[in-house]
C-alpha positions in Angstrom: 15.9 -21.8 2.9 14.5 -21.2 -0.6 10.8 -21.0 -1.4 10.9 -21.9 -5.1 9.2 -25.3 -4.9 5.8 -24.1 -3.7 2.8 -23.2 -5.9 1.5 -19.6 -6.2 -1.7 -20.7 -4.4 0.4 -22.0 -1.5 2.4 -18.9 -1.5 -0.6 -16.6 -1.4 -2.5 -18.6 1.2 0.4 -19.4 3.5 1.0 -17.4 6.7 4.7 -17.8 6.1 5.4 -19.3 9.6 7.1 -22.6 9.2 6.3 -23.4 5.5 8.7 -20.8 4.2 11.2 -21.0 7.0 10.4 -17.9 9.1 10.6 -19.8 12.3 11.8 -17.2 14.7 8.7 -15.0 14.6 5.2 -15.5 16.0 2.2 -15.4 13.6 1.6 -11.7 14.6 5.3 -10.8 14.6 5.4 -9.1 11.2 3.1 -6.4 12.6 5.8 -5.7 15.2 9.0 -6.4 13.4 10.3 -4.6 10.3 11.2 -6.6 7.1 14.5 -6.1 5.3 15.3 -7.3 1.8 18.9 -7.8 0.9 20.1 -7.7 -2.7 23.4 -9.5 -3.4 25.9 -10.7 -6.0 25.5 -14.4 -6.8 28.9 -15.2 -8.1 29.8 -16.7 -4.7 27.7 -18.3 -2.0 24.7 -16.1 -2.3 21.4 -17.4 -3.7 19.8 -14.1 -4.6 17.5 -11.9 -2.5 17.3 -12.5 1.2 14.3 -11.6 3.4 15.0 -10.8 7.0 13.1 -9.9 10.1 14.5 -6.7 11.8 13.9 -6.0 15.5 13.6 -2.2 15.8 14.2 -2.2 19.5 17.8 -3.5 19.3 18.8 -3.2 15.6 19.2 -6.9 15.0 18.2 -9.2 12.2 16.4 -12.4 12.8 15.7 -15.6 10.7 15.6 -15.4 6.9 14.4 -16.9 3.7 15.9 -16.5 0.3 14.6 -16.2 -3.3 16.8 -17.3 -6.1 17.7 -14.5 -8.6 20.9 -13.8 -10.6 22.9 -10.8 -9.3 20.0 -8.8 -7.8 22.4 -6.1 -6.8 19.6 -3.4 -6.3 16.0 -3.8 -5.4 13.1 -1.4 -4.9 9.6 -1.7 -3.5 6.4 0.0 -4.8 4.5 2.4 -2.5 1.7 -0.1 -1.9 4.4 -2.6 -0.6 2.9 -5.3 -2.8 5.7 -5.7 -5.3 9.4 -5.8 -5.3 11.6 -5.1 -8.4 15.2 -6.2 -8.8 17.9 -5.5 -11.4 19.7 -8.5 -12.7 23.2 -7.1 -13.2 24.5 -9.1 -16.1 25.9 -8.2 -19.5 24.0 -10.7 -21.6 20.3 -11.8 -21.6 19.0 -14.7 -23.8 22.0 -14.5 -26.0 21.9 -10.8 -26.6 23.9 -7.9 -25.1 22.1 -6.3 -22.1 20.8 -7.1 -18.7 17.3 -7.6 -17.3 15.0 -6.8 -14.4 12.7 -9.1 -12.4 9.3 -8.5 -10.8 8.1 -10.2 -7.6 4.9 -10.2 -5.6 5.3 -9.8 -1.9 3.2 -12.1 0.2 1.0 -10.0 2.6 1.7 -12.2 5.6 5.0 -14.0 5.2 6.6 -11.1 3.2 8.3 -13.7 0.9 8.6 -13.2 -2.8 6.8 -14.8 -5.7 8.4 -14.4 -9.1 6.1 -12.7 -11.7 8.3 -12.1 -14.8 11.4 -10.5 -16.2 12.2 -8.1 -19.0 15.4 -7.0 -20.8 16.6 -3.5 -20.0 18.2 -2.8 -23.4 21.5 -2.0 -21.6 24.2 -4.1 -20.0 24.6 -4.3 -16.2 21.5 -2.6 -14.8 22.5 -1.4 -11.4 19.7 0.8 -10.0 16.0 1.2 -10.4 13.0 3.2 -9.1 9.2 2.8 -9.4 6.8 5.8 -9.5 4.2 6.2 -6.7 1.3 5.1 -9.0 3.1 1.9 -10.0 2.9 2.7 -13.7 6.6 2.9 -14.7 9.8 1.3 -13.7 13.0 3.3 -14.4 16.3 1.5 -14.7 19.9 2.8 -14.9 22.1 0.5 -17.0 25.8 1.0 -16.0 27.7 -0.5 -18.9 24.9 0.3 -21.4 25.2 4.0 -20.4 21.5 4.5 -20.7 18.2 4.7 -18.7 15.2 2.6 -19.6 11.5 2.9 -18.8 9.3 -0.2 -18.6 5.5 -0.2 -18.1 4.1 -1.9 -15.0 0.9 -4.0 -15.6 -2.0 -4.1 -13.2 -0.8 -7.4 -11.7 2.6 -5.9 -11.0 4.4 -7.7 -13.8 6.5 -5.8 -16.3 5.9 -5.0 -20.0 8.6 -4.5 -22.7 10.6 -1.2 -22.5 8.6 1.8 -23.6 11.5 4.3 -23.7 15.3 4.5 -23.6 17.6 7.4 -23.3 21.2 6.8 -24.4 23.8 9.0 -22.8 26.9 10.2 -24.7 30.4 11.3 -23.7 33.3 10.4 -21.6 35.5 11.6 -18.7 39.2 12.0 -17.9 39.6 8.9 -15.8 40.1 5.2 -16.7 36.6 4.3 -15.6 35.1 7.0 -17.8 35.7 5.8 -21.3 32.0 6.0 -22.0 28.7 6.8 -20.2 27.8 4.8 -17.1 24.3 5.5 -15.8 24.5 4.5 -12.1 21.3 5.8 -10.4 17.9 7.1 -11.3 15.4 8.8 -8.9 12.2 10.8 -9.1 11.7 14.1 -7.3 9.0 14.2 -4.6 6.3 15.4 -7.0 7.5 13.1 -9.8 7.8 15.8 -12.3 11.4 15.0 -13.1 13.7 12.0 -13.2 17.4 12.6 -12.3 20.1 10.2 -13.4 23.7 10.1 -12.1 26.1 9.2 -14.9 29.5 8.2 -13.5 31.1 8.1 -17.0 30.4 11.6 -18.1 30.4 13.5 -14.8 26.8 14.7 -15.2 23.4 14.5 -13.5 21.0 14.2 -16.3 17.5 15.8 -15.8 14.4 14.5 -17.6 10.7 15.5 -17.4 8.8 12.4 -16.5 5.7 11.6 -18.5 4.0 8.9 -16.4 1.0 8.4 -18.8 3.3 7.4 -21.7 6.3 6.2 -19.8 8.5 8.7 -21.4 11.6 10.7 -20.4 12.0 14.1 -22.0 15.1 16.3 -21.6 14.3 19.1 -19.1 14.8 22.8 -19.6 18.3 22.3 -18.0 19.1 18.8 -19.4 22.0 18.2 -17.1 24.1 19.5 -14.2 27.9 19.3 -14.7 30.1 17.8 -11.9 33.8 18.3 -11.5 35.9 16.5 -14.1 36.7 13.0 -12.9 34.2 13.2 -10.0 32.2 10.1 -11.1 28.7 10.8 -9.8 27.3 7.5 -8.5 24.1 8.0 -6.3 21.6 10.7 -5.6 19.3 11.7 -2.8 16.9 14.5 -2.2 16.5 16.4 1.1 13.0 15.7 2.6 12.0 19.3 1.8 12.8 18.8 -1.9 15.0 22.0 -1.8 18.4 20.2 -2.1 19.9 17.4 -4.0 23.0 15.5 -2.8 25.3 13.7 -5.1 28.0 11.3 -3.9 30.9 11.0 -6.3 32.6 7.6 -6.6 35.9 8.5 -8.3 37.1 11.6 -6.3 35.4 10.7 -3.0 33.4 13.9 -2.7 29.8 15.0 -1.9 28.2 17.7 -4.0 25.2 19.7 -2.8 22.8 21.4 -5.2 19.8 23.6 -4.8 16.8 22.1 -6.7 14.0 23.9 -8.4 11.0 21.6 -8.2 9.1 23.5 -10.9 11.5 23.0 -13.8 14.2 20.6 -12.5 17.0 23.2 -12.5 20.0 22.4 -10.4 22.3 25.1 -8.9 25.6 24.0 -7.4 26.0 25.0 -3.7 29.2 23.3 -2.5 31.4 20.2 -2.8 33.2 18.6 0.1 35.4 15.5 0.6 34.0 12.3 2.1 37.4 11.3 3.5 39.6 12.4 6.4 42.3 14.9 5.4 45.1 12.5 6.4 43.9 9.5 4.4 46.2 8.5 1.6 44.8 5.1 0.5 42.5 4.1 -2.3 38.8 4.6 -1.7 35.6 4.9 -3.8 32.3 6.3 -2.6 29.1 4.2 -2.9 25.8 5.3 -1.4 24.1 8.4 0.2 21.1 9.0 2.4 19.5 11.9 4.4 18.1 11.2 7.8 14.3 11.4 8.1 14.6 14.5 10.1 16.6 16.2 7.3 19.3 17.3 9.7 22.0 14.8 8.7 23.6 13.3 5.6 25.4 10.0 5.4 27.7 8.5 2.8 29.7 5.3 2.4 33.4 5.0 1.6 34.7 1.7 0.1 38.4 1.3 0.8 38.4 3.7 3.8 35.5 1.4 4.9 33.6 4.1 6.7 30.4 6.0 6.9 30.9 9.8 6.7 28.4 11.9 8.7 27.5 15.5 7.8 25.2 18.0 9.4 23.0 19.9 6.9 22.5 23.6 7.2 18.7 24.0 6.7 19.1 27.5 5.4 21.8 26.9 2.8 22.0 23.2 2.3 25.7 23.2 3.0 27.4 20.4 4.8 29.5 20.3 8.0 31.6 17.3 8.8 30.7 15.5 12.0 32.6 12.2 11.9 33.8 9.1 10.1 32.8 5.7 11.6 34.2 2.3 10.6 31.7 0.0 9.0 33.3 -3.0 10.8 33.7 -4.7 7.4 35.2 -4.5 4.0 33.8 -2.5 1.0 30.6 -0.9 2.3 28.2 -0.7 -0.6 24.6 0.5 0.0 23.3 1.3 3.5 19.9 2.1 4.8 18.3 4.1 7.6 15.4 2.2 9.2 12.0 3.8 9.0 12.1 4.9 12.6 15.3 6.9 11.9 17.0 5.2 14.9 19.3 2.7 13.1 21.6 2.6 10.2 22.5 -0.7 8.5 25.5 -1.2 6.2 26.1 -3.9 3.6 29.8 -4.8 3.6 30.2 -6.6 0.3 33.7 -8.1 0.5 33.5 -9.2 4.2 30.0 -10.8 3.7 28.3 -9.0 6.6 25.6 -6.5 7.5 26.3 -4.3 10.5 23.9 -2.1 12.4 24.5 1.3 14.1 22.4 3.3 16.6 21.8 6.8 15.4 21.9 9.6 17.9 18.9 11.7 16.8 20.3 14.8 18.3 23.8 14.7 16.9 23.6 12.3 14.0 26.5 10.3 15.3 26.7 6.5 14.9 27.4 3.9 17.6 27.8 0.2 16.8 25.0 -2.0 18.2 27.2 -5.1 18.3 24.9 -6.8 15.8 27.0 -8.2 13.0 25.2 -10.5 10.6 26.8 -12.9 8.1 25.2 -12.4 4.6 27.0 -13.5 1.4 28.0 -10.6 -0.9 25.4 -8.1 0.4 25.0 -5.0 -1.9 21.5 -3.4 -1.4 19.3 -3.1 1.7 15.7 -2.1 1.5 13.1 -2.0 4.2 9.5 -2.8 3.5 
């Protein structure tokens, strides 16, 4: 059910039960259930962003509503949990080359979305974004544009025109690397630096983050070099801030770096395969996350259709393989660990389903819960 026909006053005043289609939950249920937002590709049956209730006792999704948006392939939520921002992964916006991003207000009761505004990103096919903890700046990675854009966030949560843009240069040895392809942008835990994975040039770019002016300034060490043809795609920090993990799409590897929080310097620790040694098919990595405990690292393999599980050595940051687990679907894109750390949910893009797994908190191993939810072209999962 879509919610686009209602006024903003109705949206803000509604409890969300019945009016916006959340029929499976009691009026107090949002305090007991988690809320999951699903970003999708809309070239098929998908309408845009889906809002689900999640039962943390069993790892199941409940009823949903949807909000129309074009190719919202990645979403993020601000720290106050009042606003959601989504990329619109397209190559043209209002007749000009480039994609755009959309801002939404989250209803405090129903958790549904009210559209605020959209802004061009000055780069084609935006695919990842992050918002700082003070909700002052939105950073966007533009894949085809090969750049990263900063947009100011207004007091009401809406977006202003871009205030900075950093264009990457270079190429790599593989067919997918004819030019730069910024694929992920994250902030370190003290928000001193922004790090950008660029798949096209085999680099993690490092910028000093100026929140007040919304500017990105090349750091003392402006980039970390990955193996030629690696294709760095997504990044995640260890909860301690001591280590950075980079999942590489093109050579199916995971790189570990030691991170200096003071100056943004990265020192390579190790690189390991994300695939079993006997696998000979075609596979491309997608997403990466560390468990809340900091003990385990997870990555997704598209083609092998698995989640790889590693144990993290807390003294060195090095990785030890634990297992590979089928995602029970085709082409796993992003996945998410629920806030309790007890469940892992995977978005299988080509088989149109989201599958949940129980996490063994002692070993990191995954066990299917049996809950397999049909969702059209799911790409990104984000808990409120």
